[in-house]
C-alpha positions as CSV (number, residue, x, y, z in Angstrom):
1,A,44.3,-25.1,130.9
2,W,40.5,-24.8,130.7
3,G,40.0,-25.7,134.3
4,N,42.1,-28.9,134.0
5,L,44.4,-29.9,137.0
6,I,48.0,-29.3,135.7
7,E,49.9,-30.0,139.0
8,K,49.3,-31.4,142.5
9,A,51.4,-32.2,145.5
10,V,51.6,-35.8,146.7
11,G,53.1,-35.8,149.9
12,I,55.9,-33.5,151.2
13,V,58.6,-34.0,148.3
14,R,56.5,-35.5,145.5
15,W,54.1,-33.9,143.0
16,Q,52.4,-34.8,139.7
17,T,52.1,-32.9,136.6
18,F,49.3,-33.3,134.0
19,T,49.2,-32.5,130.2
20,Y,46.2,-32.2,128.0
21,D,45.8,-32.1,124.2
22,C,43.8,-29.5,122.4
23,E,40.5,-31.4,123.1
24,N,41.1,-31.2,126.8
25,R,42.0,-35.0,127.1
26,L,44.7,-36.1,129.4
27,V,47.7,-37.3,127.4
28,K,50.5,-37.4,130.0
29,T,51.3,-37.7,133.6
30,E,54.5,-37.4,135.4
31,T,55.3,-37.9,139.2
32,M,58.3,-36.2,140.5
33,A,60.3,-37.0,143.7
34,D,62.6,-34.1,144.3
35,T,64.1,-33.4,141.0
36,Q,63.9,-37.1,139.6
37,V,61.0,-38.4,137.6
38,E,59.5,-41.3,139.3
39,S,56.8,-42.4,136.9
40,T,55.4,-41.3,133.4
41,S,52.1,-42.3,131.7
42,S,50.9,-41.4,128.3
43,Y,47.4,-42.0,126.9
44,Q,46.1,-42.6,123.5
45,Y,42.6,-41.9,122.1
46,D,40.8,-42.9,119.0
47,S,38.8,-40.7,116.6
48,L,35.7,-40.8,118.7
49,G,37.6,-39.6,121.9
50,R,37.7,-42.8,123.7
51,R,40.9,-43.7,125.6
52,V,42.3,-46.9,123.7
53,G,45.8,-47.0,125.2
54,K,48.1,-46.3,128.2
55,Q,51.9,-46.6,128.4
56,S,53.5,-46.3,131.8
57,E,57.0,-46.3,133.1
58,I,57.6,-46.6,136.8
59,K,61.1,-46.7,138.0
60,G,62.3,-48.2,134.7
61,Q,59.6,-50.9,134.5
62,S,57.3,-50.4,131.4
63,D,53.6,-51.4,131.3
64,Q,51.1,-51.1,128.6
65,K,47.3,-51.3,128.6
66,R,44.8,-51.4,125.8
67,F,41.1,-50.3,126.3
68,L,38.5,-52.3,124.1
69,W,35.2,-50.5,123.4
70,Q,31.8,-51.3,122.0
71,G,30.1,-48.1,121.1
72,L,30.4,-45.8,124.3
73,R,30.8,-48.8,126.7
74,M,34.3,-50.0,127.6
75,L,34.3,-53.8,127.3
76,R,37.6,-54.5,129.0
77,E,41.2,-53.5,129.6
78,E,44.0,-55.8,128.4
79,S,47.7,-56.0,129.1
80,P,50.2,-57.7,126.8
81,G,50.3,-61.5,127.3
82,Q,46.9,-61.3,129.0
83,S,44.1,-63.4,127.3
């Protein structure tokens, strides 16, 4: 995993797992409680390696975020319905 964190304990009965792509970018996180998935997030990147999207599901509730960039500077983070 090229030194990337792949799992960590969160309290006594919860832990998180982390998945990376071939370019070492974080593409997925999962939080588990006992044997149940509590939350999942996935991340999207553009051809320049900038994170441009995040989709999360926490206990059945979905959330999406979009990241807007100008060059290497992130301008803002947007959620659907946000202006």
